[in-house]
Structures are given as structure tokens and as C-alpha cells.
C-alpha positions as CSV (number, residue, x, y, z in Angstrom):
1,X,118.6,135.2,95.8
2,X,119.0,134.7,92.0
3,X,116.6,132.3,90.6
4,X,115.8,130.4,87.4
5,X,112.3,129.5,86.5
6,X,111.0,126.3,87.9
7,X,107.7,124.7,86.9
8,X,106.3,121.9,89.1
9,X,103.5,119.7,87.8
10,X,101.1,118.0,90.0
11,X,102.5,114.6,89.0
12,X,105.9,115.7,90.3
13,X,104.3,117.0,93.5
14,X,102.4,113.7,94.0
15,X,105.6,111.7,93.4
16,X,107.6,113.6,95.9
17,X,104.9,113.3,98.6
18,X,104.3,109.6,97.9
19,X,108.0,108.7,98.2
20,X,108.2,109.6,101.9
21,X,108.8,106.6,104.1
22,X,105.7,104.7,105.2
23,X,107.4,102.4,107.8
24,X,109.3,103.7,110.7
25,X,109.8,100.4,112.5
26,X,113.0,99.7,110.6
27,X,116.6,99.0,111.6
28,X,118.8,101.9,112.8
29,X,120.8,101.8,109.6
30,X,117.7,101.9,107.5
31,X,116.4,104.8,109.5
32,X,119.7,106.6,109.1
33,X,119.4,106.1,105.3
34,X,115.9,107.4,105.3
35,X,116.8,110.4,107.5
36,X,119.7,111.3,105.2
37,X,117.5,110.9,102.1
38,X,114.9,113.2,103.7
39,X,117.5,115.8,104.7
40,X,118.7,115.9,101.1
41,X,115.1,116.2,99.7
42,X,114.3,119.0,102.2
43,X,117.5,120.8,101.2
44,X,116.7,120.5,97.5
45,X,113.1,121.6,97.9
46,X,114.2,124.7,99.9
47,X,116.5,125.6,97.0
48,X,113.7,125.1,94.5
49,X,111.4,127.2,96.5
50,X,113.9,130.0,96.9
51,X,114.5,130.0,93.1
52,X,110.8,130.2,92.4
53,X,110.2,133.0,94.9
54,X,113.0,135.0,93.3
55,X,111.7,134.4,89.8
56,X,108.1,135.2,90.5
57,X,108.7,137.8,93.3
58,X,105.6,136.4,94.9
59,X,105.2,134.1,97.9
60,X,101.8,133.0,96.9
61,X,102.4,131.8,93.3
62,X,101.0,128.4,92.6
63,X,104.5,126.9,92.2
64,X,105.7,128.2,95.6
65,X,102.6,126.9,97.3
66,X,103.0,123.4,95.7
67,X,106.7,123.3,96.7
68,X,105.8,124.6,100.2
69,X,103.2,121.8,100.6
70,X,105.7,119.1,99.6
71,X,108.3,120.6,101.9
72,X,105.9,120.5,104.8
73,X,105.2,116.9,104.1
74,X,108.9,116.0,104.0
75,X,109.7,118.0,107.2
76,X,106.8,116.2,109.0
77,X,108.1,112.8,107.8
78,X,111.6,113.7,108.9
79,X,110.5,114.8,112.3
80,X,108.5,111.6,112.8
81,X,111.4,109.6,111.8
82,X,113.8,111.5,114.1
83,X,111.4,111.0,117.1
84,X,111.6,107.2,116.6
85,X,115.4,107.3,116.8
């Protein structure tokens, strides 16, 4: 996996975590939009994490850990949303 350097600041990390959906009691079309948005965010975060891993050649770099934490939050939100469907 070829990678370019990616630097994530804590403010970006906080923003990505905070934008997850807070209400799951929404209409089906709203849930579908939220699900699609989360799927895209998860995909983009995985790409970022792969790039950072390739760049640093280290799974425990601070950037990888931050992205991994955000990815975990997004996957958890996605699974909760899917369970409500």
C-alpha cells in the first residue's frame, strides 16, 4: 500500500467523532442517509489509516491510533444505526 503522509490534529479527530448521528429514532429515509454517510466516512477513514500505516511503517504511531479510534466510533455508530433498521 503506497501512502502519502497524513497528519490528524485533535480538533479534526474531535470533529469527526462529534458529527456521528445522535438520534436513531428518525424516518427510514433519514436513517438511510445517515447510514450512507457513515459508510462513506468509514471508507475514507480506512483509506487514511492505510496511508498513514504505509508512511510510518508502524501500527502504533499516534496518527494511526487517532484514526483507529475515530474509525471505531464510526463503526459503532453504524452498527447501532443498522440494528435500528
